[in-house]
N, C-alpha and C positions, 0 to 999 in steps of 0.2 A: 133486556131479559137474558138470563143464562140459558144456554142450550144444554141438552142432556150431556153432550161431550164435555162441556165446561165443568159439569158437576161430577161426572163419573170419570175419574182419572185413574185408570188401572194400568199396570205395566202391560205391554202388548202381549206377552206370552200368557198372562193370566186372562186377559180378555179373550184371546183366541181359544183357550181351554174352556172358558165359560160358554162361549158361542157354540163350540162343538157339543158340549153337554146339552144345551138347550135345543140345538138342531137335531140331535138324536131323539130327544123327547118328542119334538114336533114330528119327526119322521115316523116314529112309532105310532103317535096318535093318528097321523094321516093314513097309515097302513090299515087302521081299524075303521076309518071313515066309510060311511055307506055310499058316498058319492064324491065326485071331484069337486062339486060345489061346496062341500063341507070341509075341504082341505084348508089347512093354514098355509097361506102362500108367503106371507112376510110377517116378521115379528120384530119387536124392538124391546130391549130391556131398559126400563125406565129407572131413573136414579132413586126413586122412592115409591112406596106403596100409595095407592089412592086412600084418602081419609076424609072424614067429615071436616076436620080442622083445616085440611089443605084445600077444601072446597070442591073436590072431585066427587064426593059422595054427599047425598042429602041426609037428613036425620034418620031416615028409615033405611039407610045404606044403599039406596038406589043410585046408580051412576048418573051424574049430571053431565050428559053428553056435550052440551053446549060449552060448559066450562072446560072439559077435557079437550075438546076440539080447539078452543081458543088457546089453552095453555101449551098444547103440543102441535100447533098448526104446522110449523116448519118440519117437524119430525114426521108427521103424517103425510105431508106433501112429498117428502123425500122417499117414503116407502112406496107411494104410488108412482113416482118417477122411476124408481128402480124396477118396479113391476112392469111398467110400460116398456122400459129399455130391454128387459129380459124376454118380453113376449115375442114369439116368432112373427115375421111379417105375414100379412094376409094378402 
């Protein structure tokens, strides 16, 4: 199975610029959040949109969580590992 990195091959400078743009948007949304619990802590830009044809959405456009979890298991686990590594020791 291909990973997101296998599919999204952008020059490093373009990827860095895109990451900065998205991070600014996340920072702005977080500044408007009503609590820390509603903050976006980690995000990942996927290589394609979710779709019915891709299997991520059902016919009524509801997210098929089990399918998404299975398709992007490695990427999701990596997000949690980075989140744990960034957490202050208790």
